[in-house]
C-alpha positions as CSV (number, residue, x, y, z in Angstrom):
1,X,39.3,87.0,24.5
2,X,42.3,87.1,26.8
3,X,42.5,83.9,28.8
4,X,42.6,83.9,32.6
5,X,45.8,82.0,32.6
6,X,48.7,82.5,30.2
7,X,50.0,79.5,28.1
8,X,53.7,78.8,28.9
9,X,54.7,79.4,25.3
10,X,53.3,82.9,25.4
11,X,55.3,84.2,28.5
12,X,56.7,87.6,27.7
13,X,60.3,88.1,28.4
14,X,61.4,91.7,29.4
15,X,64.1,93.1,27.2
16,X,67.4,94.1,28.8
17,X,66.1,97.7,28.9
18,X,62.8,96.7,30.5
19,X,63.9,94.0,33.0
20,X,65.4,96.3,35.7
21,X,62.3,98.6,35.5
22,X,60.0,95.6,36.0
23,X,62.1,94.5,39.0
24,X,62.0,98.0,40.4
25,X,58.2,98.0,40.4
26,X,58.0,94.5,41.8
27,X,60.2,95.7,44.7
28,X,57.8,98.6,45.3
29,X,54.8,96.2,45.4
30,X,56.6,93.9,47.8
31,X,57.4,96.8,50.1
32,X,54.1,98.7,50.1
33,X,51.5,96.2,48.8
34,X,48.8,97.0,46.1
35,X,48.6,100.7,47.0
36,X,49.6,103.9,45.2
37,X,53.0,103.8,46.9
38,X,53.3,100.1,45.8
39,X,52.9,101.4,42.2
40,X,55.7,104.0,42.9
41,X,53.4,106.9,43.2
42,X,53.6,109.5,45.9
43,X,50.0,109.1,47.1
44,X,46.5,108.2,46.0
45,X,45.7,111.8,45.2
46,X,48.4,112.2,42.6
47,X,47.6,108.7,41.2
48,X,44.0,109.7,40.7
49,X,44.8,113.0,39.1
50,X,46.8,111.1,36.5
51,X,43.8,108.9,35.9
52,X,41.6,111.9,35.6
53,X,43.8,113.4,32.9
54,X,44.1,110.1,31.0
55,X,40.3,109.5,31.1
56,X,39.5,113.0,29.8
57,X,40.6,111.7,26.4
58,X,37.0,111.0,25.5
59,X,33.8,109.5,26.9
60,X,34.8,105.9,27.9
61,X,31.3,104.7,28.6
62,X,30.5,101.7,26.4
63,X,34.0,101.6,24.9
64,X,36.6,98.8,25.2
65,X,39.5,100.3,27.3
66,X,42.8,98.7,27.6
67,X,45.4,99.8,30.1
68,X,49.1,99.0,29.3
69,X,51.1,98.6,32.4
70,X,48.0,98.1,34.5
71,X,49.9,97.3,37.8
72,X,47.4,96.3,40.5
73,X,44.4,97.5,38.5
74,X,43.8,100.8,40.3
75,X,42.5,102.5,37.1
76,X,39.6,100.0,37.2
77,X,38.8,101.2,40.8
78,X,38.8,104.8,39.5
79,X,36.4,103.9,36.7
80,X,34.0,102.0,39.0
81,X,34.0,104.7,41.6
82,X,32.8,107.1,39.0
83,X,30.3,104.7,37.5
84,X,32.1,104.8,34.1
85,X,30.8,101.7,32.4
86,X,33.7,100.8,30.1
87,X,34.8,97.4,29.0
88,X,38.1,97.4,30.8
89,X,41.0,95.1,30.4
90,X,44.7,95.4,31.4
91,X,48.1,94.0,30.7
92,X,51.5,94.1,32.4
93,X,54.9,92.8,31.8
94,X,55.2,91.7,35.5
95,X,53.6,88.5,36.3
96,X,53.5,89.5,40.0
97,X,51.5,92.6,39.1
98,X,49.1,90.6,36.9
99,X,48.5,88.1,39.7
100,X,47.9,91.0,42.1
101,X,45.4,92.7,39.8
102,X,43.5,89.4,39.2
103,X,43.3,88.8,43.0
104,X,41.9,92.3,43.5
105,X,39.5,92.1,40.5
106,X,38.3,88.5,40.0
107,X,36.9,87.9,36.5
108,X,38.5,91.0,34.9
109,X,40.8,90.4,32.0
110,X,44.4,91.0,33.1
111,X,47.0,89.6,30.7
112,X,50.7,88.9,31.3
113,X,51.9,90.1,28.0
114,X,53.9,92.9,26.4
115,X,51.4,94.9,24.3
116,X,54.2,97.3,23.4
117,X,56.1,94.5,21.7
118,X,53.2,92.9,19.8
119,X,49.8,94.7,20.0
120,X,47.6,91.8,18.9
121,X,44.0,92.6,20.0
122,X,42.6,96.0,19.2
123,X,40.6,98.2,21.6
124,X,38.6,101.5,21.3
125,X,40.9,103.3,23.7
126,X,44.4,102.4,25.0
127,X,45.7,104.1,28.1
128,X,49.1,104.1,29.9
129,X,50.0,105.9,33.2
130,X,53.6,106.2,34.3
131,X,55.1,103.4,32.2
132,X,57.5,105.9,30.5
133,X,58.6,107.7,33.7
134,X,61.2,105.5,35.3
135,X,64.2,104.7,33.1
136,X,66.7,103.9,35.8
137,X,70.2,103.4,34.3
138,X,69.0,103.4,30.7
139,X,70.3,106.2,28.5
140,X,68.0,109.0,27.4
141,X,68.3,108.2,23.7
142,X,67.5,104.5,24.1
143,X,64.6,105.4,26.5
144,X,63.2,107.9,24.0
145,X,63.3,105.2,21.3
146,X,61.5,102.9,23.7
147,X,58.8,105.6,24.3
148,X,58.3,106.2,20.6
149,X,58.0,102.5,19.8
150,X,55.6,102.0,22.7
151,X,53.4,104.9,21.6
152,X,53.4,103.6,18.0
153,X,52.2,100.2,19.3
154,X,49.6,101.8,21.5
155,X,48.2,103.7,18.5
156,X,48.3,100.5,16.4
157,X,46.1,98.8,19.1
158,X,43.4,101.5,19.2
159,X,40.3,102.2,17.1
160,X,39.5,105.6,18.7
161,X,42.3,107.1,20.7
162,X,45.2,106.6,23.0
163,X,46.4,108.6,26.1
164,X,49.7,108.5,27.9
165,X,51.7,110.7,30.3
166,X,55.3,111.7,30.6
167,X,57.5,113.7,33.0
168,X,58.0,117.2,31.7
169,X,61.5,118.7,31.2
170,X,60.2,121.9,32.9
171,X,61.1,120.9,36.4
172,X,63.2,122.5,39.2
173,X,64.7,119.1,40.3
174,X,65.9,116.1,38.4
175,X,66.5,112.5,39.2
176,X,68.9,110.4,37.1
177,X,66.4,107.5,37.4
178,X,63.6,109.4,35.6
179,X,63.1,110.5,32.0
180,X,62.1,114.1,31.3
181,X,60.5,114.7,27.9
182,X,60.1,117.9,25.9
183,X,56.4,118.3,25.3
184,X,57.0,120.1,22.0
185,X,59.1,117.2,20.7
186,X,56.5,114.6,21.8
187,X,53.8,116.7,20.1
188,X,55.9,116.8,16.9
189,X,56.5,113.1,17.0
190,X,52.8,112.3,17.4
191,X,51.6,114.6,14.7
192,X,54.3,113.5,12.3
193,X,54.0,109.8,12.8
194,X,50.6,109.0,14.2
195,X,47.8,111.5,13.6
196,X,47.3,115.2,13.1
197,X,44.5,115.0,15.8
198,X,46.5,115.4,19.0
199,X,45.8,117.2,22.3
200,X,48.4,117.9,25.0
201,X,47.6,118.8,28.6
202,X,50.3,120.5,30.6
203,X,47.9,122.4,32.9
204,X,47.6,120.3,36.0
205,X,49.5,120.2,39.3
206,X,52.2,117.6,38.5
207,X,55.5,117.9,36.8
208,X,54.3,116.0,33.8
209,X,52.0,116.2,30.8
210,X,49.3,114.0,29.2
211,X,48.9,113.4,25.5
212,X,45.8,112.3,23.7
213,X,46.1,111.0,20.1
214,X,42.9,110.4,18.1
215,X,42.2,108.5,14.9
216,X,39.7,111.2,13.8
217,X,38.8,114.8,14.6
218,X,37.1,115.3,17.9
219,X,33.5,116.5,17.4
């Protein structure tokens, strides 16, 4: 059970790589409030399309679902609007985000902790939307290592499956602040290091892709 308040001894400290990214998102939240733009998304439609892709990983009804980098808890709004009865919980490295999510969803488990550093509790399904998109001034190699470590930890935390998204390298415009991944390389990493049961979706209207990794074959 994740406590409603975090003990002082357990406060996560962002790494030098993570700290500027956490601060970036906190500035967005301060500027736009707990909205899609406050999570640094273009609009609600694109945010919900990402959720739809992530949640297509499997039937979430009756499963424990943990969101890494939960922000203000908009994925829970998405699940409730579609009457998907999952046992949802979330975590974020930003205390401000966690406090915002708790205020929006009283009684729901939002933890101020770094799941990617120390998984701890296990869940049926672990999801992450956008946490690997924004690298800011971090180099591509160190950010790729961060992604691989994060995906490993997500998989370690799941009993059934994980799902995450990345910007694709197949774009017509690039920003130095974003990380663009090669889908083939990510697929190779997952099948080589995690599971041979992997699905990759590169078929929706955003310049990104979603990866599902399963413990077992999908029936």
